[in-house]
N, C-alpha and C positions, 0 to 999 in steps of 0.2 A: 146835113150828113154827119157833121161832127157831133151835133146834139144827139142824133140817133145812135151813133157809136157809143157815146157816153152813157146813154140810157140803157143800151144793151149790156154794157159793162157792169152797170149797177145791178141789173137783173141777175147777171151771172154771179156776182158777188153775193147777193142775197140768197140765191139758190144754193150756193156752196155753204154759206153759214147755216141755212136752214137744214141742209142735209146732215150737217154735223150734229144737230140737235134732234133730228128726226130718226136717227138710226135706232133700230129696235134692240133693246138690251134686256136680258132676262138673267136672273141669278137665283141659285139655290143656296140657302144658308142654313146650316144645321149645327147646333151645339149640344153635345151629349155629355153630361157630367154626373147625373144622379143615378149611377149604376147600382143595380140591386145585388149583383153577385161578384163584385170586384171593387177595388178602391175607387172612391168618387173623385171627380175632378171639379173642384169648387169654382173654377174660373172659365170652364168651357162655354157655358151659356152666356156668361157676362161678355166674353170675347165675341161670340156670335152676334149678340144684340148690338154691340158696338159696330160690327161690320155691316149689319143691316142699315144702320143710320148712315154710314158712309156711302153705301151703294145707292140708297134711295136719293141721296143728295147728288149723286153722279148720274141720275136719270135711269136707273135700273128698276124694272118691275121685279120685286123680290118675293120668292116663295120661301118662307122661313119656318123653322121648326126647332123646338128646344126640348131636350130630354125625351127623345122619341123611342118608342118600342120598334121592333122590326116591322110590324105591320104598318105603323105610322110612317116610318121612313120609306117603305115601299110605296105607300099611297102618295106621299109628297113627291117622290122621284118620278112616278108615273105622270103626275100633273106637270112637273118641270119638263119632262121629255116632250109633252104635247105643246107646251108654250115655247120651248126652245127651237122648234122646227123652223128653219129659215131665218133665225135671228141673226142680226149683224154681229152681236157679241153676246156670248153665253159665259157665265161665270159660276163656278162650283166652289163653295167654301165649306170646310168641315173642321170643327174643333171637338176633340174627344179622343177615345181610345182607338188605336189602329193596330193591326197585327198582320203578319205575312205568313203564308203557308206555301212552301215550294215555289216561291217567286210570284205568287198571286196575292194582291193586297186586299184586305177586308177592313171595313169600318164596323164598329161594334155598337149596336143599339143598346139601350139601357137595360133591356131584359135578357141580354146575352148570358147564357149559362154554359160556358165552354169547359168540357172535361176531356175532350179528345179532338184530334184533327177532324174527325167525322162530324162533330158538332158544328164546326165552322163551315166546312165545305157543303154540308147538306142542309143549310138553311139557318144556322144560328147567327150568321153575320151577313153584311152587305158586301158583295163583290164590287170593289172599286173600279177595276178595269172594265167590267161589263157595264156598270152603271154609267160611267162616262161615255162609253161607246154608244150605248142605247139612248141616252138622254140628250147628248150634245153633238152627236155625229153630224147632224145636218146644219149646225150653226157655222157661220163664216169664220169666226175667230173664237177660240175657246181658252179660257183662263181657269186654272185649277189651283186652289190654295188649300193645303192640308196642314192644319195646326194640330197634328195628332201626337199624342203621347206614344213614344215608340219603344218603351220598355214592355216586356212581356208579363202581363198580370196573371198568366196562367202557367207559370213555370212549374209550380208544384202540382197542378192538376194534370199537366201533360208529362207524366213520368215515364221512365224507361220501360214500363210495362206496356206502353203503347208505341207502336212503330210509327212515330210522327217526326216531322221536320218543321217545327214552328220557330221562326226567327223572331228576334226581339225588335226588329225594325220593319218598317214598310219597305218592301223590296224595290229594286230598281225596275222601272217600267218605261218603255219608249212611248212618248206621247203620240197621238194621232196627228195628222197634218194640221197645220195652222193652230197648234195648241201650245200653250205654256203651262207647265206643271211644276209647282214649287212646294217642297216639303219644309216643315219647320226645322228639321235637322237632317244631317247626313246619315247614311246607313250606319246602324249600330250605335247611334247616339241617342241620348234621352232629351226630351223636351219638357223641362219642369213646368208645372202648372203655375208656379209663382205664388206670392202671398195671397191669401184668400181675399176676395173682393176686388181684385185687380184684373185688368186685361192681360192676357198672356203675352210674353215678350214678342213672339213672332207676329201675332196679330197687331200688337201695338205698333210695330215697325211698318207693317202693311198700311195701316190706317194713316200713318204719318207721311207716307210717300207715294202710294200708287195713284192717288187722285190729285197730286200736287199740280198747280197750274203750269201748263206747258211742258210737262215731263212725260216722255214716251215710256211705255210700260217696262221695256227691257232696261232702260236707264234707271227707272224707278227701282227695279229689283237690285241693282247694284247698290243703291242707297239703303234698301231694306237690309241687305246682308251686312253692310257697314254698321248700321244702327244696332242690329241684333247682336253683332259681335261686341260692340262697345257696351251696350246695356247689360250684357251677361258676362262681361269681362272675359270674353273669349271662350266661354263655356258652351255656347250654342251657336251653330252656324247653319244657315239655310242651305238647301241643296235642291237642284232641279234640272229640268230640261226645257228647251224651247225649240219649236219648229215654226215660229211665226215669221213669215216672209216679208211683212210690211210693218209700217209704224202703227202703233195702237195707243190712243190717248183716252184716259178715263175722264179727262177734263177738256173736252173738245173746244170750249169757248176760248181757252187760252193756248191752244196748240198752234204751232207756226202756220201762218197764212190761213187760219181757220180750216186746217186739214180735217178730213172726216175722222170720227172717233176711232174707226177701225178700217184698215185697208190692207189688201193683200199685195 
């Protein structure tokens, strides 16, 4: 009887360990920097490629895209939405230009040519709120990281001759259930691209901390904020919301008691 109990315990332990490795993880990673109608971001694609490497090492299936037009971004997001259905953990990462119009956030493809608010809302940009809701809504846990330049590259184009309300930062948005959403900066702050040929500061801090052995994701974000503040000498501070009700580990092999990578 004792031997049977020990055997059953071993089976349970192995099943728990295997479940931590078998959870289905899917990520969308996009880096847009080669803009045609606005200042380029030399490090957006570099940062996105570095994130791809981290996520693949953490067991994610990654859908990636660099310097995407609007049609390309839409195509990749549709694919991501199909793959993310029922996923245990879905992750959305974007590095590039972002802009907000009347409280709605938009991501800018490299072919964006924005001269008025209408150009944004009628198809010139990607609606972030809608994209996250449509592509990740069915996933159990959702992580969103936005390394977006938050100054307004269209200040001159959106002049007083247009009745527009375009803010220079990505606006505040409430995340869906079981979602963590983190921006590279707080409202109204800029996110410098950094020296050419380097990973952007926010992404560098993410890569250093979010998949560290045994570190839960919300604890990791505390470390991300601290590193970003230190690396930028207080000039840049990340900002976000979380509605995750359980512990989430991107490094399940090292999480306490072999806890599942994501749990509610």
